[in-house]
C-alpha positions as CSV (number, residue, x, y, z in Angstrom):
1,M,113.7,93.4,45.1
2,N,110.2,92.1,44.7
3,F,108.5,89.4,42.7
4,K,107.2,91.8,40.0
5,Q,110.7,93.0,39.2
6,V,112.1,89.4,39.0
7,E,109.1,88.3,36.9
8,A,109.7,91.2,34.5
9,F,113.4,90.4,34.3
10,R,112.6,86.7,33.5
11,A,110.1,87.7,30.8
12,V,112.6,90.1,29.1
13,M,115.3,87.4,29.2
14,M,112.9,85.0,27.6
15,T,111.7,87.4,24.9
16,R,114.6,89.8,24.5
17,S,112.0,92.6,24.2
18,M,110.5,95.0,26.7
19,T,107.3,95.2,24.5
20,T,106.9,91.4,24.1
21,A,107.6,90.9,27.8
22,A,104.9,93.4,28.6
23,G,102.4,91.4,26.5
24,L,103.4,88.2,28.3
25,L,102.8,89.8,31.7
26,H,99.6,91.6,30.6
27,T,101.0,95.0,31.5
28,S,102.5,98.0,29.7
29,Q,106.0,98.4,28.3
30,P,106.7,101.4,30.6
31,N,105.9,99.3,33.6
32,V,108.4,96.6,32.5
33,S,111.1,99.2,31.9
34,R,110.4,100.7,35.4
35,W,110.6,97.3,37.1
36,I,113.9,96.5,35.3
37,A,115.4,99.8,36.3
38,L,114.4,99.3,40.0
39,L,115.8,95.8,39.9
40,E,119.1,97.0,38.5
41,K,119.3,99.6,41.3
42,T,118.6,97.0,43.9
43,L,121.2,94.5,42.5
44,G,123.9,97.1,41.9
45,F,124.7,96.1,38.3
46,V,123.3,96.6,34.8
47,L,121.2,93.8,33.3
48,F,120.8,94.8,29.7
49,Q,122.6,96.8,27.0
50,R,120.6,98.1,24.0
51,V,122.3,97.5,20.7
52,G,120.1,99.1,18.0
53,T,116.7,97.7,18.5
54,R,117.9,94.6,20.4
55,L,118.4,94.1,24.2
56,I,121.6,92.2,25.0
57,P,121.8,90.6,28.5
58,T,125.0,91.4,30.4
59,P,127.2,88.5,31.7
60,E,125.8,89.5,35.2
61,A,122.3,89.2,33.9
62,E,123.0,85.7,32.5
63,A,124.4,84.6,35.8
64,F,121.5,86.0,37.7
65,Y,119.0,84.5,35.3
66,A,120.3,81.0,36.0
67,D,119.3,81.4,39.7
68,V,116.0,83.0,38.8
69,E,115.1,80.0,36.6
70,R,115.8,77.6,39.4
71,A,113.5,79.6,41.7
72,F,110.7,79.7,39.1
73,I,111.0,76.0,38.5
74,G,110.4,75.6,42.2
75,L,107.4,77.9,42.0
76,E,106.0,75.9,39.1
77,S,106.6,72.7,41.0
78,L,104.5,74.2,43.9
79,N,101.8,75.2,41.5
80,D,101.8,71.7,40.1
81,S,101.6,70.3,43.6
82,A,98.6,72.6,44.4
83,S,96.9,71.5,41.2
84,S,97.4,67.9,42.1
85,I,96.0,68.4,45.6
86,R,92.9,70.2,44.1
87,R,92.4,67.3,41.7
88,R,93.4,64.3,43.8
89,G,93.4,65.3,47.4
90,T,96.2,64.5,49.9
91,G,97.0,61.0,48.7
92,M,94.8,58.6,50.7
93,L,91.1,58.2,51.6
94,R,89.8,56.4,54.6
95,V,86.0,55.6,54.6
96,G,83.8,54.1,57.3
97,A,80.4,52.8,56.4
98,V,77.6,50.5,57.6
99,G,77.3,47.1,56.1
100,S,74.4,47.8,53.8
101,I,76.3,50.7,52.2
102,T,79.6,48.9,52.1
103,Q,78.2,45.9,50.4
104,C,75.5,47.4,48.1
105,V,76.5,51.0,47.4
106,M,80.2,51.3,47.8
107,P,81.3,49.0,45.0
108,D,79.6,51.2,42.4
109,A,80.6,54.3,44.2
110,M,84.2,53.1,44.1
111,R,83.9,52.4,40.4
112,L,82.8,56.1,39.9
113,F,85.6,57.3,42.2
114,R,88.2,55.4,40.3
115,Q,87.2,57.1,37.1
116,K,88.2,60.4,38.6
117,C,91.0,59.3,41.0
118,S,92.5,56.1,39.5
119,D,95.6,55.9,41.6
120,I,94.4,57.0,45.0
121,P,94.6,54.4,47.8
122,V,91.3,53.9,49.5
123,V,90.7,52.1,52.8
124,V,87.1,51.1,53.5
125,N,86.1,50.0,57.0
126,T,82.8,48.4,57.9
127,G,81.0,48.9,61.2
128,G,77.7,49.9,62.9
129,S,76.5,53.5,62.8
130,D,77.9,54.1,66.3
131,V,81.3,52.7,65.3
132,V,81.4,54.8,62.1
133,A,80.6,57.9,64.2
134,K,83.6,57.2,66.4
135,W,85.9,56.6,63.5
136,V,85.0,60.0,62.0
137,A,85.0,61.8,65.3
138,T,88.5,60.7,66.1
139,G,89.8,61.4,62.6
140,Y,90.5,57.7,61.9
141,C,88.2,58.0,58.8
142,D,87.9,61.0,56.6
143,I,84.2,60.4,56.0
144,G,81.5,58.0,57.1
145,F,78.2,56.7,55.8
146,S,75.7,55.6,58.4
147,S,72.1,54.7,58.7
148,I,71.5,56.3,62.1
149,H,72.0,59.9,63.4
150,T,74.1,59.7,66.6
151,D,74.4,62.3,69.3
152,V,78.1,63.0,68.9
153,P,78.3,66.8,69.0
154,T,81.4,67.2,66.9
155,L,79.8,65.4,63.9
156,H,77.8,66.8,61.0
157,Y,75.2,64.5,59.4
158,E,73.9,65.2,55.9
159,R,71.1,63.0,54.7
160,I,71.9,61.6,51.3
161,N,69.1,59.1,50.9
162,M,65.8,58.1,52.3
163,A,64.3,54.8,51.3
164,Q,60.9,53.2,52.1
165,G,61.2,49.7,53.4
166,V,59.8,46.9,51.2
167,G,58.7,43.4,51.8
168,I,60.8,40.6,50.3
169,V,59.8,37.0,49.7
170,A,61.2,34.2,47.6
171,S,60.1,34.3,43.9
172,T,58.2,31.0,44.4
173,H,56.5,32.1,47.7
174,R,52.7,32.2,47.9
175,L,52.9,35.9,48.5
176,S,55.1,36.6,45.5
177,R,52.1,37.6,43.3
178,K,50.9,40.3,45.6
179,K,51.4,44.0,44.6
180,L,51.2,45.2,48.2
181,L,52.0,43.5,51.5
182,K,50.2,44.4,54.7
183,P,51.2,43.5,58.2
184,T,48.4,40.8,58.3
185,D,50.0,39.1,55.3
186,F,53.0,38.1,57.5
187,K,50.8,36.1,59.9
188,D,52.3,32.7,60.6
189,E,55.2,33.4,58.2
190,A,58.8,32.7,59.2
191,F,60.3,36.2,59.5
192,I,64.0,36.9,59.3
193,S,64.8,39.9,61.5
194,L,67.5,42.5,62.2
195,P,68.9,42.3,65.7
196,A,66.6,43.0,68.6
197,G,67.1,46.5,70.1
198,S,68.3,48.0,66.8
199,F,66.8,51.2,65.5
200,N,65.6,49.6,62.2
201,R,64.3,46.5,63.9
202,A,62.1,48.8,66.1
203,A,60.9,50.7,63.1
204,I,59.7,47.5,61.6
205,D,58.3,45.8,64.7
206,R,56.0,48.7,65.6
207,H,53.8,47.7,62.7
208,F,53.2,44.3,64.3
209,P,51.6,45.1,67.7
210,D,49.8,41.8,67.8
211,D,52.7,40.0,66.4
212,A,51.6,36.8,64.6
213,R,54.9,36.4,62.8
214,I,57.2,33.5,63.5
215,L,60.5,35.2,64.4
216,S,62.7,32.4,63.2
217,I,66.1,33.9,62.3
218,E,68.0,37.1,63.4
219,T,71.0,38.6,61.7
220,P,72.6,42.1,61.6
221,Y,73.1,42.1,57.8
222,A,70.4,42.9,55.3
223,T,72.4,41.2,52.6
224,T,72.2,37.9,54.6
225,I,68.5,38.4,55.1
226,C,67.9,38.8,51.4
227,T,70.0,35.7,50.5
228,M,68.1,33.6,53.1
229,V,64.8,34.9,51.9
230,A,65.7,34.0,48.3
231,K,66.5,30.5,49.5
232,G,63.0,30.1,51.0
233,L,64.0,30.4,54.7
234,G,61.5,33.1,55.5
235,V,60.2,36.6,54.6
236,S,61.3,40.0,55.7
237,I,61.2,43.8,55.4
238,V,64.4,45.5,54.3
239,N,66.0,48.6,52.9
240,P,65.5,48.4,49.1
241,I,69.0,49.5,48.4
242,V,70.0,46.1,49.5
243,S,67.5,44.0,47.6
244,R,68.0,46.2,44.5
245,A,71.8,46.0,44.5
246,L,71.8,42.2,45.0
247,R,69.7,41.6,41.8
248,D,68.9,38.1,43.1
249,A,66.5,36.4,40.6
250,G,65.2,34.3,43.5
251,L,64.0,37.3,45.4
252,R,60.7,39.1,44.9
253,E,60.4,42.7,46.2
254,I,56.9,43.9,47.1
255,A,55.8,47.3,48.4
256,F,54.9,47.4,52.1
257,S,51.7,49.3,53.1
258,E,53.2,50.8,56.2
259,Q,55.9,53.5,56.5
260,V,59.4,52.1,57.4
261,E,62.1,54.6,56.7
262,F,65.7,53.7,56.0
263,P,67.8,57.0,56.0
264,S,71.4,57.1,54.9
265,Y,73.8,59.9,56.0
266,A,77.2,61.2,55.1
267,V,79.1,61.9,58.3
268,T,81.9,64.4,58.7
269,S,83.6,66.1,61.6
270,H,83.6,69.7,62.6
271,Q,87.1,69.2,64.0
272,F,88.7,67.9,60.8
273,P,88.4,69.7,57.5
274,V,86.7,67.7,54.8
275,N,89.3,67.0,52.1
276,V,88.9,66.9,48.4
277,L,88.8,63.1,48.2
278,A,86.1,62.7,50.9
279,R,83.9,65.2,49.1
280,R,84.5,63.3,45.8
281,M,83.5,60.0,47.5
282,A,80.4,61.6,48.9
283,E,79.4,62.7,45.4
284,C,80.0,59.2,44.1
285,V,77.8,57.7,46.8
286,R,75.0,60.2,46.2
287,E,75.2,59.3,42.5
288,V,74.8,55.6,43.1
289,F,71.8,56.3,45.4
290,G,70.4,58.4,42.5
291,E,70.9,55.5,40.1
292,L,69.0,53.2,42.5
293,H,66.2,55.7,42.5
294,G,66.1,55.8,38.7
295,P,64.6,53.3,36.2
296,G,64.8,49.9,37.8
297,G,65.7,51.6,41.1
298,L,64.1,52.2,44.5
299,K,60.9,53.6,43.1
300,R,60.0,50.5,41.2
301,P,59.4,47.5,43.5
302,G,59.7,44.0,42.0
303,I,63.1,42.4,41.4
304,S,62.2,39.3,39.6
305,R,59.5,38.4,37.2
306,R,56.4,36.9,38.7
307,P,56.6,33.1,38.7
308,P,54.3,31.3,36.2
309,R,52.3,29.9,39.1
310,P,52.3,30.4,42.9
311,N,53.8,27.8,45.2
312,T,51.0,26.4,47.3
313,R,53.3,24.6,49.7
314,P,53.5,26.2,53.2
315,S,56.4,28.5,53.8
316,A,59.1,27.6,56.2
317,G,58.0,27.9,59.8
318,R,54.4,27.3,59.2
């Protein structure tokens, strides 16, 4: 007994016709007749009696059909399960991401993800790039989003965004009317920095060899930097995905003359297959980065309107 024979039997039981069953199975009527004959030989009893032009199932066929239907219901259930896995994944998604992505990209990415997977539980963990790498490498997270490429050999890094750092000042700051900021413009300005020793801090500081900035505040979170700058506590250079996502009317974003790159990566492990949900989340994150690069996005510096007149008062720290 094989599947083709059982499938042919089921089709004939459903249609009561060899010809119609053949059409249902996309095969020929002789094939169906042959499969039924082989099945009868294997089973040891007759399945159908022909009365005129009709096929009448025998009592043995009716009894056998009940078991066949139960088996096919199980197969259809497996097919539905496979379809659900293709569509929704395995049932839960664990994401690790650096703070800037968690706070500024992930909310919109989650909105897009929910449109496709409305009932999937998602756990979002926030940590530094090195911590995100460990989470993905150990399988604690299905996918990670980081700002630094680490040296963990089992990880795969795919760059999903590259942003050029921008200067940020309060909308009432004396520099707010400038279209381009140079390193010399930051002389004697209170500067809010990322932590000393961090990769992004080094990328910024290299443009200030004869540092005349006043390094007044240090914090690991770019969102905190933007909020402090908007409140007039200093100036800074940040990844524009942060300043764009915050949409703070008190913040003015201005292009910076020097190159400060802020890359973003999707991180997966060679040791753990990337599941459907992780791939879908990566697509959503890419889409949000794309929106930030579109109209009003990363390619258009300037968050707030220029103030009607510059503030001539000295900035904090002067």
